[in-house]
Every structure is written in C-alpha cells, then in structure tokens.
C-alpha positions as protocol buffer text, in pm:
chain_id: "A"
residue {
  index: 1
  type: MET
  ca { x: 292 y: -323 z: -1597 }
}
residue {
  index: 2
  type: ASP
  ca { x: 221 y: -655 z: -1767 }
}
residue {
  index: 3
  type: ASN
  ca { x: 180 y: -990 z: -1597 }
}
residue {
  index: 4
  type: SER
  ca { x: 543 y: -1090 z: -1648 }
}
residue {
  index: 5
  type: ALA
  ca { x: 658 y: -766 z: -1489 }
}
residue {
  index: 6
  type: HIS
  ca { x: 425 y: -827 z: -1196 }
}
residue {
  index: 7
  type: ALA
  ca { x: 577 y: -1170 z: -1149 }
}
residue {
  index: 8
  type: ALA
  ca { x: 929 y: -1029 z: -1171 }
}
residue {
  index: 9
  type: ALA
  ca { x: 847 y: -775 z: -901 }
}
residue {
  index: 10
  type: GLY
  ca { x: 823 y: -1053 z: -643 }
}
residue {
  index: 11
  type: GLY
  ca { x: 636 y: -1067 z: -315 }
}
residue {
  index: 12
  type: LEU
  ca { x: 260 y: -1040 z: -290 }
}
residue {
  index: 13
  type: TYR
  ca { x: 272 y: -767 z: -554 }
}
residue {
  index: 14
  type: SER
  ca { x: 297 y: -1052 z: -805 }
}
residue {
  index: 15
  type: PHE
  ca { x: -75 y: -1109 z: -745 }
}
residue {
  index: 16
  type: LYS
  ca { x: -173 y: -751 z: -832 }
}
residue {
  index: 17
  type: ALA
  ca { x: -286 y: -836 z: -1186 }
}
residue {
  index: 18
  type: TRP
  ca { x: -496 y: -1125 z: -1053 }
}
residue {
  index: 19
  type: TYR
  ca { x: -647 y: -896 z: -788 }
}
residue {
  index: 20
  type: ALA
  ca { x: -726 y: -629 z: -1047 }
}
residue {
  index: 21
  type: ARG
  ca { x: -914 y: -887 z: -1253 }
}
residue {
  index: 22
  type: ARG
  ca { x: -1121 y: -984 z: -948 }
}
residue {
  index: 23
  type: LEU
  ca { x: -1206 y: -616 z: -896 }
}
residue {
  index: 24
  type: ALA
  ca { x: -1295 y: -557 z: -1263 }
}
residue {
  index: 25
  type: PRO
  ca { x: -1675 y: -587 z: -1212 }
}
residue {
  index: 26
  type: VAL
  ca { x: -1659 y: -337 z: -924 }
}
residue {
  index: 27
  type: ARG
  ca { x: -1447 y: -104 z: -1135 }
}
residue {
  index: 28
  type: ARG
  ca { x: -1696 y: -118 z: -1422 }
}
residue {
  index: 29
  type: ARG
  ca { x: -1987 y: -38 z: -1189 }
}
residue {
  index: 30
  type: LEU
  ca { x: -1800 y: 257 z: -1039 }
}
residue {
  index: 31
  type: VAL
  ca { x: -1721 y: 392 z: -1386 }
}
residue {
  index: 32
  type: ALA
  ca { x: -2086 y: 347 z: -1493 }
}
residue {
  index: 33
  type: ALA
  ca { x: -2201 y: 528 z: -1179 }
}
residue {
  index: 34
  type: ASN
  ca { x: -1960 y: 814 z: -1257 }
}
residue {
  index: 35
  type: VAL
  ca { x: -1799 y: 786 z: -912 }
}
residue {
  index: 36
  type: PRO
  ca { x: -1508 y: 1034 z: -885 }
}
residue {
  index: 37
  type: PRO
  ca { x: -1171 y: 861 z: -845 }
}
residue {
  index: 38
  type: ALA
  ca { x: -1089 y: 1105 z: -564 }
}
residue {
  index: 39
  type: ALA
  ca { x: -1387 y: 972 z: -368 }
}
residue {
  index: 40
  type: ILE
  ca { x: -1239 y: 622 z: -390 }
}
residue {
  index: 41
  type: THR
  ca { x: -902 y: 754 z: -273 }
}
residue {
  index: 42
  type: ILE
  ca { x: -1067 y: 923 z: 26 }
}
residue {
  index: 43
  type: THR
  ca { x: -1257 y: 605 z: 105 }
}
residue {
  index: 44
  type: GLY
  ca { x: -925 y: 422 z: 116 }
}
residue {
  index: 45
  type: ILE
  ca { x: -800 y: 672 z: 374 }
}
residue {
  index: 46
  type: PHE
  ca { x: -1109 y: 606 z: 586 }
}
residue {
  index: 47
  type: PHE
  ca { x: -1046 y: 231 z: 561 }
}
residue {
  index: 48
  type: GLY
  ca { x: -690 y: 288 z: 679 }
}
residue {
  index: 49
  type: GLY
  ca { x: -811 y: 509 z: 963 }
}
residue {
  index: 50
  type: GLY
  ca { x: -1067 y: 246 z: 1059 }
}
residue {
  index: 51
  type: ALA
  ca { x: -796 y: -17 z: 1077 }
}
residue {
  index: 52
  type: GLY
  ca { x: -588 y: 214 z: 1295 }
}
residue {
  index: 53
  type: ALA
  ca { x: -883 y: 277 z: 1526 }
}
residue {
  index: 54
  type: VAL
  ca { x: -949 y: -95 z: 1568 }
}
residue {
  index: 55
  type: LEU
  ca { x: -581 y: -154 z: 1644 }
}
residue {
  index: 56
  type: ALA
  ca { x: -585 y: 120 z: 1906 }
}
residue {
  index: 57
  type: LEU
  ca { x: -914 y: 35 z: 2075 }
}
residue {
  index: 58
  type: LEU
  ca { x: -943 y: -344 z: 2073 }
}
residue {
  index: 59
  type: PRO
  ca { x: -716 y: -605 z: 2234 }
}
residue {
  index: 60
  type: PRO
  ca { x: -531 y: -848 z: 2007 }
}
residue {
  index: 61
  type: GLY
  ca { x: -726 y: -1155 z: 1910 }
}
residue {
  index: 62
  type: PRO
  ca { x: -884 y: -1335 z: 1614 }
}
residue {
  index: 63
  type: ALA
  ca { x: -1180 y: -1096 z: 1590 }
}
residue {
  index: 64
  type: THR
  ca { x: -955 y: -790 z: 1599 }
}
residue {
  index: 65
  type: GLY
  ca { x: -727 y: -946 z: 1341 }
}
residue {
  index: 66
  type: ALA
  ca { x: -1019 y: -1025 z: 1112 }
}
residue {
  index: 67
  type: ALA
  ca { x: -1156 y: -671 z: 1144 }
}
residue {
  index: 68
  type: VAL
  ca { x: -820 y: -510 z: 1068 }
}
residue {
  index: 69
  type: ALA
  ca { x: -758 y: -750 z: 779 }
}
residue {
  index: 70
  type: ALA
  ca { x: -1100 y: -668 z: 629 }
}
residue {
  index: 71
  type: LEU
  ca { x: -1046 y: -293 z: 663 }
}
residue {
  index: 72
  type: LEU
  ca { x: -699 y: -313 z: 511 }
}
residue {
  index: 73
  type: ALA
  ca { x: -833 y: -529 z: 228 }
}
residue {
  index: 74
  type: GLY
  ca { x: -1077 y: -244 z: 161 }
}
residue {
  index: 75
  type: ARG
  ca { x: -789 y: 3 z: 172 }
}
residue {
  index: 76
  type: LEU
  ca { x: -593 y: -205 z: -81 }
}
residue {
  index: 77
  type: ALA
  ca { x: -900 y: -239 z: -303 }
}
residue {
  index: 78
  type: CYS
  ca { x: -942 y: 139 z: -307 }
}
residue {
  index: 79
  type: ALA
  ca { x: -572 y: 180 z: -390 }
}
residue {
  index: 80
  type: ASN
  ca { x: -626 y: -51 z: -687 }
}
residue {
  index: 81
  type: LEU
  ca { x: -958 y: 93 z: -797 }
}
residue {
  index: 82
  type: ASP
  ca { x: -901 y: 470 z: -794 }
}
residue {
  index: 83
  type: GLY
  ca { x: -642 y: 471 z: -1070 }
}
residue {
  index: 84
  type: GLY
  ca { x: -831 y: 208 z: -1271 }
}
residue {
  index: 85
  type: VAL
  ca { x: -1157 y: 401 z: -1250 }
}
residue {
  index: 86
  type: ALA
  ca { x: -976 y: 718 z: -1355 }
}
residue {
  index: 87
  type: ARG
  ca { x: -824 y: 549 z: -1659 }
}
residue {
  index: 88
  type: ASP
  ca { x: -1131 y: 352 z: -1766 }
}
residue {
  index: 89
  type: GLY
  ca { x: -1358 y: 652 z: -1716 }
}
residue {
  index: 90
  type: GLY
  ca { x: -1132 y: 888 z: -1911 }
}
residue {
  index: 91
  type: ARG
  ca { x: -1076 y: 1099 z: -1600 }
}
residue {
  index: 92
  type: ALA
  ca { x: -704 y: 1044 z: -1543 }
}
residue {
  index: 93
  type: THR
  ca { x: -516 y: 1370 z: -1484 }
}
residue {
  index: 94
  type: PRO
  ca { x: -166 y: 1452 z: -1356 }
}
residue {
  index: 95
  type: PHE
  ca { x: -313 y: 1608 z: -1040 }
}
residue {
  index: 96
  type: GLY
  ca { x: -530 y: 1302 z: -992 }
}
residue {
  index: 97
  type: SER
  ca { x: -213 y: 1094 z: -986 }
}
residue {
  index: 98
  type: VAL
  ca { x: -74 y: 1324 z: -716 }
}
residue {
  index: 99
  type: LEU
  ca { x: -390 y: 1279 z: -508 }
}
residue {
  index: 100
  type: ASN
  ca { x: -372 y: 904 z: -563 }
}
residue {
  index: 101
  type: GLU
  ca { x: -18 y: 884 z: -424 }
}
residue {
  index: 102
  type: ALA
  ca { x: -88 y: 1123 z: -135 }
}
residue {
  index: 103
  type: GLY
  ca { x: -400 y: 926 z: -45 }
}
residue {
  index: 104
  type: ASP
  ca { x: -207 y: 600 z: -45 }
}
residue {
  index: 105
  type: ARG
  ca { x: 52 y: 739 z: 196 }
}
residue {
  index: 106
  type: ALA
  ca { x: -219 y: 892 z: 417 }
}
residue {
  index: 107
  type: ALA
  ca { x: -412 y: 562 z: 433 }
}
residue {
  index: 108
  type: GLU
  ca { x: -100 y: 373 z: 536 }
}
residue {
  index: 109
  type: PHE
  ca { x: -6 y: 623 z: 805 }
}
residue {
  index: 110
  type: ALA
  ca { x: -364 y: 627 z: 936 }
}
residue {
  index: 111
  type: ALA
  ca { x: -346 y: 251 z: 987 }
}
residue {
  index: 112
  type: LEU
  ca { x: 0 y: 263 z: 1146 }
}
residue {
  index: 113
  type: ALA
  ca { x: -109 y: 547 z: 1376 }
}
residue {
  index: 114
  type: GLY
  ca { x: -320 y: 299 z: 1570 }
}
residue {
  index: 115
  type: CYS
  ca { x: 4 y: 148 z: 1698 }
}
residue {
  index: 116
  type: PHE
  ca { x: 77 y: 466 z: 1897 }
}
residue {
  index: 117
  type: ALA
  ca { x: -168 y: 329 z: 2154 }
}
residue {
  index: 118
  type: PHE
  ca { x: 56 y: 37 z: 2254 }
}
residue {
  index: 119
  type: ALA
  ca { x: 401 y: 66 z: 2093 }
}
residue {
  index: 120
  type: PRO
  ca { x: 691 y: 308 z: 2149 }
}
residue {
  index: 121
  type: PRO
  ca { x: 619 y: 627 z: 1949 }
}
residue {
  index: 122
  type: ALA
  ca { x: 972 y: 637 z: 1809 }
}
residue {
  index: 123
  type: LEU
  ca { x: 932 y: 285 z: 1670 }
}
residue {
  index: 124
  type: VAL
  ca { x: 594 y: 367 z: 1514 }
}
residue {
  index: 125
  type: LEU
  ca { x: 739 y: 679 z: 1351 }
}
residue {
  index: 126
  type: ALA
  ca { x: 1041 y: 483 z: 1228 }
}
residue {
  index: 127
  type: ALA
  ca { x: 813 y: 218 z: 1080 }
}
residue {
  index: 128
  type: ALA
  ca { x: 598 y: 485 z: 915 }
}
residue {
  index: 129
  type: LEU
  ca { x: 905 y: 655 z: 766 }
}
residue {
  index: 130
  type: ALA
  ca { x: 1054 y: 328 z: 645 }
}
residue {
  index: 131
  type: ALA
  ca { x: 719 y: 230 z: 491 }
}
residue {
  index: 132
  type: THR
  ca { x: 728 y: 539 z: 268 }
}
residue {
  index: 133
  type: LEU
  ca { x: 1075 y: 471 z: 128 }
}
residue {
  index: 134
  type: PRO
  ca { x: 982 y: 202 z: -130 }
}
residue {
  index: 135
  type: SER
  ca { x: 705 y: 420 z: -272 }
}
residue {
  index: 136
  type: TRP
  ca { x: 923 y: 731 z: -298 }
}
residue {
  index: 137
  type: LEU
  ca { x: 1189 y: 529 z: -479 }
}
residue {
  index: 138
  type: ALA
  ca { x: 930 y: 389 z: -719 }
}
residue {
  index: 139
  type: LEU
  ca { x: 813 y: 744 z: -794 }
}
residue {
  index: 140
  type: ALA
  ca { x: 1172 y: 868 z: -834 }
}
residue {
  index: 141
  type: GLY
  ca { x: 1243 y: 590 z: -1081 }
}
residue {
  index: 142
  type: ALA
  ca { x: 934 y: 676 z: -1282 }
}
residue {
  index: 143
  type: ALA
  ca { x: 1027 y: 1047 z: -1280 }
}
residue {
  index: 144
  type: ALA
  ca { x: 1375 y: 958 z: -1407 }
}
residue {
  index: 145
  type: GLY
  ca { x: 1227 y: 761 z: -1696 }
}
residue {
  index: 146
  type: LEU
  ca { x: 1335 y: 423 z: -1559 }
}
residue {
  index: 147
  type: GLY
  ca { x: 985 y: 287 z: -1505 }
}
residue {
  index: 148
  type: ARG
  ca { x: 802 y: 242 z: -1179 }
}
residue {
  index: 149
  type: ILE
  ca { x: 973 y: -32 z: -980 }
}
residue {
  index: 150
  type: GLN
  ca { x: 732 y: -231 z: -763 }
}
residue {
  index: 151
  type: GLY
  ca { x: 735 y: -536 z: -541 }
}
residue {
  index: 152
  type: GLY
  ca { x: 999 y: -645 z: -295 }
}
residue {
  index: 153
  type: PRO
  ca { x: 1010 y: -845 z: 26 }
}
residue {
  index: 154
  type: VAL
  ca { x: 791 y: -605 z: 229 }
}
residue {
  index: 155
  type: GLY
  ca { x: 577 y: -396 z: 0 }
}
residue {
  index: 156
  type: LYS
  ca { x: 239 y: -239 z: 66 }
}
residue {
  index: 157
  type: THR
  ca { x: 47 y: -567 z: 83 }
}
residue {
  index: 158
  type: GLU
  ca { x: 299 y: -730 z: 314 }
}
residue {
  index: 159
  type: ARG
  ca { x: 284 y: -427 z: 544 }
}
residue {
  index: 160
  type: CYS
  ca { x: -92 y: -464 z: 565 }
}
residue {
  index: 161
  type: LEU
  ca { x: -47 y: -832 z: 649 }
}
residue {
  index: 162
  type: LEU
  ca { x: 196 y: -744 z: 929 }
}
residue {
  index: 163
  type: LEU
  ca { x: -53 y: -497 z: 1081 }
}
residue {
  index: 164
  type: ALA
  ca { x: -323 y: -763 z: 1065 }
}
residue {
  index: 165
  type: LEU
  ca { x: -87 y: -996 z: 1251 }
}
residue {
  index: 166
  type: VAL
  ca { x: -30 y: -730 z: 1519 }
}
residue {
  index: 167
  type: ALA
  ca { x: -408 y: -711 z: 1558 }
}
residue {
  index: 168
  type: ALA
  ca { x: -448 y: -1087 z: 1572 }
}
residue {
  index: 169
  type: ILE
  ca { x: -158 y: -1200 z: 1791 }
}
residue {
  index: 170
  type: GLY
  ca { x: 2 y: -890 z: 1942 }
}
residue {
  index: 171
  type: PHE
  ca { x: 384 y: -868 z: 1960 }
}
residue {
  index: 172
  type: PRO
  ca { x: 370 y: -512 z: 1818 }
}
residue {
  index: 173
  type: VAL
  ca { x: 734 y: -424 z: 1889 }
}
residue {
  index: 174
  type: VAL
  ca { x: 866 y: -731 z: 1709 }
}
residue {
  index: 175
  type: LEU
  ca { x: 631 y: -699 z: 1413 }
}
residue {
  index: 176
  type: LEU
  ca { x: 685 y: -324 z: 1376 }
}
residue {
  index: 177
  type: TRP
  ca { x: 1060 y: -387 z: 1369 }
}
residue {
  index: 178
  type: VAL
  ca { x: 998 y: -646 z: 1096 }
}
residue {
  index: 179
  type: LEU
  ca { x: 786 y: -391 z: 908 }
}
residue {
  index: 180
  type: ALA
  ca { x: 1049 y: -119 z: 940 }
}
residue {
  index: 181
  type: ALA
  ca { x: 1346 y: -338 z: 854 }
}
residue {
  index: 182
  type: GLY
  ca { x: 1160 y: -512 z: 573 }
}
residue {
  index: 183
  type: SER
  ca { x: 1053 y: -181 z: 422 }
}
residue {
  index: 184
  type: ALA
  ca { x: 1412 y: -55 z: 436 }
}
residue {
  index: 185
  type: LEU
  ca { x: 1530 y: -376 z: 270 }
}
residue {
  index: 186
  type: THR
  ca { x: 1264 y: -331 z: 2 }
}
residue {
  index: 187
  type: ALA
  ca { x: 1398 y: 20 z: -60 }
}
residue {
  index: 188
  type: VAL
  ca { x: 1750 y: -121 z: -101 }
}
residue {
  index: 189
  type: VAL
  ca { x: 1622 y: -385 z: -344 }
}
residue {
  index: 190
  type: ARG
  ca { x: 1446 y: -117 z: -548 }
}
residue {
  index: 191
  type: VAL
  ca { x: 1757 y: 103 z: -557 }
}
residue {
  index: 192
  type: ALA
  ca { x: 1954 y: -193 z: -692 }
}
residue {
  index: 193
  type: ARG
  ca { x: 1690 y: -259 z: -956 }
}
residue {
  index: 194
  type: LEU
  ca { x: 1684 y: 109 z: -1053 }
}
residue {
  index: 195
  type: ALA
  ca { x: 2063 y: 105 z: -1085 }
}
residue {
  index: 196
  type: ARG
  ca { x: 2042 y: -195 z: -1318 }
}
residue {
  index: 197
  type: ALA
  ca { x: 1770 y: -24 z: -1521 }
}
residue {
  index: 198
  type: ALA
  ca { x: 1985 y: 290 z: -1547 }
}
residue {
  index: 199
  type: ARG
  ca { x: 2284 y: 93 z: -1670 }
}
residue {
  index: 200
  type: GLY
  ca { x: 2066 y: -87 z: -1923 }
}
residue {
  index: 201
  type: SER
  ca { x: 1927 y: 241 z: -2058 }
}
residue {
  index: 202
  type: ARG
  ca { x: 2267 y: 384 z: -2144 }
}
C-alpha cells in the first residue's frame, strides 16, 4: 500500500508508512542478523501478554499506563517488522503470512485478556470478538481480489491506545464498550469500502 492509500485509509493507520520508515534501521539489522520472522511474531505475542499482565496486576495510574503503552508499542513494532523482515530477507512464504496473521490476533487477545481481572467477562469477550472483525474483513477482501482494506475509526493502533487509557485512567467498562463499538463500526466501514471496490472492479 502506497502513501496515498495509507492516507485514504484514515485513522492512525495513516501513519503506518511513517512508522515503517522509523523502523527501517531496526528492520535492516534484523535482516542482517538473519532473525527469523516467526521469532518477531512470537515476540509480539509476548509483548501483548506483558501488556495484559500489567493491566491485570497493577492499579490504573500514569506508571501503569506508560508501561502498557510501551509494551503495546513493542507489539505494534513487531507487527510491522515481521512481514518487512520476511520480505526484505527473501523469506516471505504463504505459511509465514498465516503465522503473521495468527500472531497478530493472539497478541491482541493476550493484551485484552488482562481486562478479565476487572471487567465483566462477557464484555471482554465481546470486545475481543469485535476487535477481530476488521482484520477478518481485510483478509476476506484480499482473498476476493479486492485488495486489503485497512484503517478506520478504531483499527489496531486505536485499540492499543484505548487499552493504554484503561491502564492509565481506569473506566474499563466504558472504554471497552468504545473499543467494541468502534471495532464494529470499523468493520461496517470496511464492508462499505469493499462493496465500492467490488462495484468498481466490474
């Protein structure tokens, strides 16, 4: 996806190209060190699990918020780096793409799982389910040959920001409802964009 497409995607996803450029030196070092992309994916899951553990074990406050934000920034960096390292290192494979996507979902759920410690389980599960919808729709669009639709009002980066806010200020029920509803809205936006892309491809 080029820079104009990133901008069209909307939300914080518009900054993905900028973020990838900031990570370029790290990506080059990882390629030079022959680090397996799967190891980066697994590291991202550990970052997500670490964020979930901090959410579960520490009371809300600035320090907790900073710790969760740092761990989720690491999780997002890994999500950006694993595919880039695979491509730049000539190690991209179809199964690697499957692992990449599965790892991304696992990292997100590991972070959200920390909310089971203080929020209604049904709400946490609803938020986790809603959070997967935009990604599944993006994958479905790509499988249908319509391109991978990204961005939206509450994409992956916004969800990380909402969890960092839960860690910093509390109000988990309100913010998890925002996460769930925003993710569902993002799914609706992506369906609409996929429908437009399908009409344009006829």
